[in-house]
GURO-763485 format. One record per residue (C-alpha): residue in three letters; chain; z, y, x. Coordinates in Angstrom, 1 decimal, padded with zeros to 4 digits. Example, Ala and Ser with C-alpha at 12.3 -4.5 7.8 and 13.67 -1.06 7.14 Angstrom:
BEGIN
PT code unit     pz     py     px
PT  ALA    A  007.8 -004.5  012.3
PT  SER    A  007.1 -001.1  013.7
END
This chain:
BEGIN
PT code unit     pz     py     px
PT  MET    A  089.3  054.3  157.2
PT  ILE    A  089.5  050.6  158.1
PT  THR    A  090.9  048.3  155.5
PT  MET    A  093.7  046.3  157.0
PT  GLU    A  096.0  043.6  155.8
PT  VAL    A  099.5  044.9  154.9
PT  ILE    A  102.8  043.1  155.3
PT  ASP    A  104.2  042.9  151.7
PT  PRO    A  107.3  045.0  151.4
PT  ASP    A  109.0  042.1  149.6
PT  ALA    A  108.2  039.5  152.3
PT  ARG    A  111.0  038.4  154.6
PT  ILE    A  110.9  036.3  157.8
PT  ALA    A  113.6  033.9  156.3
PT  ASP    A  111.3  033.4  153.3
PT  LEU    A  108.4  032.7  155.7
PT  VAL    A  110.3  030.1  157.6
PT  GLY    A  111.5  028.5  154.3
PT  LEU    A  108.0  028.4  152.9
PT  LEU    A  106.5  026.8  156.0
PT  TYR    A  109.4  024.3  156.3
PT  VAL    A  109.1  023.1  152.7
PT  LEU    A  105.3  022.8  153.0
PT  HIS    A  105.5  020.9  156.2
PT  HIS    A  108.5  018.7  155.6
PT  VAL    A  108.8  018.3  151.8
PT  PHE    A  105.1  018.3  150.8
PT  ASN    A  103.6  016.8  153.9
PT  GLU    A  101.6  020.0  154.5
PT  LYS    A  099.8  020.6  151.1
PT  THR    A  100.8  021.0  147.5
PT  ASP    A  100.1  022.9  144.3
PT  ILE    A  101.6  026.4  144.3
PT  TYR    A  103.5  025.7  141.1
PT  GLU    A  105.1  022.5  142.6
PT  LEU    A  106.1  024.6  145.6
PT  GLU    A  107.6  027.2  143.3
PT  LYS    A  109.7  024.5  141.5
PT  GLU    A  110.8  022.9  144.8
PT  MET    A  111.9  026.3  146.3
PT  GLU    A  113.5  027.3  143.0
PT  VAL    A  112.0  030.8  143.0
PT  ASP    A  110.1  032.7  140.4
PT  ILE    A  106.3  032.9  141.1
PT  ASP    A  106.6  036.7  141.4
PT  ASP    A  109.2  036.3  144.2
PT  LEU    A  107.1  033.7  145.9
PT  MET    A  103.8  035.5  146.0
PT  PRO    A  104.7  038.3  148.5
PT  ILE    A  105.5  035.8  151.2
PT  VAL    A  102.5  033.6  150.3
PT  TYR    A  100.1  036.6  150.7
PT  THR    A  101.8  037.7  153.9
PT  ALA    A  101.8  034.1  155.4
PT  SER    A  098.1  033.8  154.4
PT  ASN    A  097.3  037.1  156.1
PT  LEU    A  099.2  036.0  159.2
PT  GLY    A  097.0  032.8  159.3
PT  LEU    A  100.0  030.5  158.8
PT  ILE    A  098.9  029.1  155.4
PT  ASP    A  095.8  028.9  153.3
PT  THR    A  095.3  028.8  149.6
PT  ASP    A  092.5  027.8  147.3
PT  GLN    A  092.4  027.4  143.5
PT  GLY    A  096.2  027.0  143.2
PT  ASP    A  096.6  024.7  146.2
PT  ILE    A  098.6  025.8  149.2
PT  TRP    A  098.7  024.2  152.7
PT  ILE    A  100.0  024.9  156.1
PT  THR    A  097.5  025.7  158.9
PT  GLU    A  097.6  024.5  162.5
PT  LYS    A  099.1  027.9  163.4
PT  GLY    A  101.7  027.5  160.7
PT  LYS    A  102.6  024.0  162.0
PT  ASN    A  102.9  025.4  165.5
PT  PHE    A  105.1  028.2  164.2
PT  ILE    A  107.5  025.9  162.3
PT  SER    A  107.9  023.4  165.2
PT  SER    A  108.5  026.2  167.8
PT  SER    A  111.7  027.6  169.2
PT  PRO    A  112.9  031.0  167.9
PT  LYS    A  111.5  032.7  171.0
PT  ALA    A  108.1  031.1  170.6
PT  ARG    A  108.1  032.0  166.9
PT  LYS    A  108.6  035.7  167.8
PT  GLU    A  105.6  035.5  170.2
PT  ILE    A  103.5  033.9  167.5
PT  LEU    A  104.5  036.7  165.0
PT  LYS    A  103.9  039.4  167.6
PT  GLY    A  100.4  038.2  168.1
PT  SER    A  099.8  038.2  164.3
PT  VAL    A  101.5  041.3  163.0
PT  ILE    A  100.1  043.8  165.6
PT  ASN    A  096.9  044.0  163.5
PT  MET    A  098.7  044.4  160.2
PT  GLU    A  100.1  047.5  158.5
PT  PRO    A  102.6  049.2  159.0
PT  ILE    A  102.8  047.7  162.5
PT  ALA    A  099.3  048.7  163.6
PT  THR    A  100.1  052.4  162.7
PT  ALA    A  103.5  052.2  164.4
PT  LEU    A  101.7  051.1  167.6
PT  LYS    A  099.3  054.1  167.3
PT  LEU    A  102.1  056.5  166.8
PT  ARG    A  104.3  055.1  169.6
PT  GLU    A  107.3  057.2  168.7
PT  PHE    A  108.0  058.1  165.0
PT  ASP    A  110.4  058.5  162.2
PT  LEU    A  109.9  057.3  158.6
PT  GLU    A  108.4  060.5  157.4
PT  GLN    A  105.8  060.5  160.2
PT  ILE    A  104.7  056.9  159.7
PT  MET    A  104.6  057.4  155.9
PT  GLU    A  102.2  060.3  156.4
PT  ALA    A  100.1  058.3  158.9
PT  LEU    A  099.9  055.3  156.5
PT  ALA    A  098.8  057.6  153.7
PT  GLU    A  096.0  059.0  156.0
PT  GLU    A  095.0  055.4  156.7
PT  GLY    A  094.8  054.7  152.9
PT  VAL    A  097.7  052.3  152.9
PT  GLN    A  099.3  052.6  149.5
PT  LYS    A  101.7  049.6  149.5
PT  TYR    A  104.7  051.8  150.5
PT  ASN    A  103.8  054.7  148.2
PT  SER    A  106.6  054.1  145.6
PT  PRO    A  110.1  055.4  144.7
PT  SER    A  111.6  052.8  147.1
PT  GLY    A  108.8  053.2  149.6
PT  TYR    A  110.8  054.7  152.5
PT  HIS    A  113.5  052.0  152.2
PT  ASN    A  110.8  049.2  151.9
PT  LEU    A  109.0  050.7  155.0
PT  GLU    A  112.2  050.8  157.0
PT  VAL    A  113.1  047.2  156.1
PT  THR    A  109.5  046.0  156.9
PT  LEU    A  109.5  047.8  160.3
PT  ILE    A  112.9  046.3  161.2
PT  GLU    A  112.2  042.8  159.7
PT  TRP    A  108.8  042.3  161.2
PT  GLY    A  108.5  044.9  164.0
PT  VAL    A  111.9  044.7  165.6
PT  TYR    A  112.2  040.9  165.1
PT  SER    A  108.9  040.3  166.9
PT  GLY    A  109.8  042.7  169.7
PT  ILE    A  107.0  045.2  169.0
PT  ILE    A  109.3  048.1  167.8
PT  LYS    A  112.8  049.3  168.7
PT  LYS    A  115.0  051.2  166.3
PT  THR    A  116.5  054.4  167.8
PT  GLU    A  118.9  057.0  166.5
PT  ASP    A  115.9  059.2  165.6
PT  GLY    A  113.6  056.6  164.3
PT  PHE    A  111.5  054.0  166.0
PT  VAL    A  109.6  053.4  169.3
PT  ALA    A  106.7  051.0  169.8
PT  THR    A  107.4  048.8  172.8
PT  LEU    A  103.9  047.4  173.4
END
């Protein structure tokens, strides 16, 4: 069992873009996380899922309460929508649940949930786990062009 980074089920791409935009344009690339929370007018509990995911994607870094945008993050925020999808594609293929989706190739929610459990991924093991997993697969996998949604489930396209 290899420990892999997991896309937080509460992280959305729109939140990612907002976070990077505010860091880059409002704070000139670096600020205190609590200043960021105030500027974005969100609760810290709502901000942290996207902070963790953006950090795992290599788009931001954090240390002792400070948060800043990386070169990769600056490249992402200044790119076209098509280029953003390519940047995400290159980053999320190594994160769960996308990595397991690529191994399975063709699957439904039940199959990927079982495979994730076998891999030791517990992030989606909750009463809302199936819904969160489906939203994550669509939000990150379909958006970045790695996965297609079908009538029966999902198909990996890479």
